C-alpha positions in Angstrom: 64.8 144.1 76.2 67.4 146.9 75.8 71.1 146.1 76.3 72.3 148.3 79.2 75.8 148.5 80.8 74.3 146.6 83.8 73.7 143.7 81.5 77.3 143.3 80.4 79.9 141.3 82.3 83.6 141.3 81.8 85.3 138.3 83.4 89.0 137.4 83.5 90.3 134.1 84.8 93.9 133.3 84.9 96.4 130.9 86.4 95.6 127.3 87.4 91.9 127.5 88.1 89.2 124.9 87.5 85.5 124.9 88.3 82.3 126.4 87.3 81.2 130.0 86.9 77.7 131.5 86.5 77.3 134.9 85.0 74.2 136.9 84.6 71.1 138.0 86.5 68.6 135.7 88.2 70.7 132.6 87.9 70.0 129.5 90.0 72.7 126.9 90.5 72.0 123.5 92.0 74.6 120.8 92.7 73.9 117.2 93.8 76.5 114.6 94.4 74.5 111.5 95.0 76.2 108.6 96.6 79.5 110.3 97.1 79.8 109.7 100.8 78.3 106.2 100.5 81.0 105.2 98.1 83.9 106.0 100.4 85.6 102.8 101.7 87.5 102.8 105.0 90.9 101.2 105.7 89.1 98.6 108.0 86.9 97.7 105.1 89.9 97.3 102.8 91.5 95.1 105.5 88.2 93.0 105.6 88.3 92.6 101.8 92.0 91.5 102.0 90.9 88.9 104.6 88.4 87.5 102.1 91.2 87.2 99.6 93.3 85.4 102.2 90.4 83.0 102.9 90.2 82.0 99.2 94.0 81.7 99.0 94.0 79.3 101.9 91.6 77.0 100.0 93.8 76.8 96.8 95.7 73.6 96.1 99.1 73.5 97.9 101.3 72.5 95.0 101.5 72.3 91.3 101.9 74.7 88.4 98.2 75.5 88.3 98.3 76.3 92.1 101.1 78.7 91.6 99.3 80.4 88.7 96.1 80.5 90.8 98.0 82.4 93.6 99.5 84.8 91.1 96.1 85.5 89.5 94.5 86.0 92.9 97.3 88.5 93.7 96.6 90.2 90.4 92.8 90.3 91.2 93.4 91.8 94.7 95.6 94.5 93.1 93.0 95.1 90.4 90.1 95.6 92.8 92.0 97.7 95.4 93.6 100.1 92.9 92.5 103.7 92.9 91.0 103.0 89.4 89.9 99.3 89.6 91.0 97.3 86.6 88.0 95.6 85.2 89.9 93.9 82.4 92.1 92.1 84.9 89.0 91.2 87.0 87.3 89.7 84.0 90.4 87.8 82.9 91.0 86.3 86.3 87.4 85.2 86.7 87.5 83.5 83.3 90.9 81.9 84.1 89.5 80.3 87.2 86.4 79.2 85.4 88.6 77.4 82.8 91.5 76.1 85.0 90.0 75.7 88.5 86.3 75.7 88.1 85.7 74.6 91.7 87.0 78.1 92.7 85.1 80.1 90.1 82.3 80.9 92.5 84.7 82.0 95.3 86.6 84.3 92.8 83.3 85.7 91.4 82.3 86.4 95.0 85.4 88.5 95.5 84.7 90.5 92.4 81.0 91.2 93.3 81.8 91.8 97.0 79.9 94.9 98.2 83.2 96.6 99.2 84.5 96.1 95.6 81.3 97.6 94.3 81.8 100.7 96.5 85.4 100.9 95.3 84.2 100.8 91.7 81.4 103.4 92.4 84.0 105.7 94.0 86.0 105.6 90.7 83.2 107.1 88.7 79.9 106.4 87.1 81.3 105.3 83.7 83.5 102.6 85.4 80.5 101.5 87.5 78.3 101.1 84.4 81.0 99.1 82.7 81.3 97.0 85.9 77.6 96.3 85.9 77.8 95.4 82.2 80.6 92.9 82.8 79.7 91.4 86.1 76.0 92.2 86.5 73.4 89.4 87.2 73.1 88.5 83.5 76.8 87.6 83.2 
């Protein structure tokens, strides 16, 4: 096929620009953002999740060094799951801490970590984080 002036394109992009560009003839561009809307979490759902944390806090022992540490770890876990980029390392550490120090609460803490709202928060943070979450907290863990 001969190279004609109509087949040549001269493009200049400057400034603070990001995105995609397609140049040429007969191009087809498709874009799919699967699950994007489903991953959004409302403020009322965050409030519901915080209520679940409060429910577990209310069940913790009232006094003692371990009780104080448990409350601190639960606070850390709540912060980790509600962060804009959920902190999986903290989530894993807190789960293991409860399994070692207060095993009677390990199920409740794991329930917070695998709560459907937490799953959606993790999904909203990106597919790589979601895959790591499934690896760390999936059904085989």
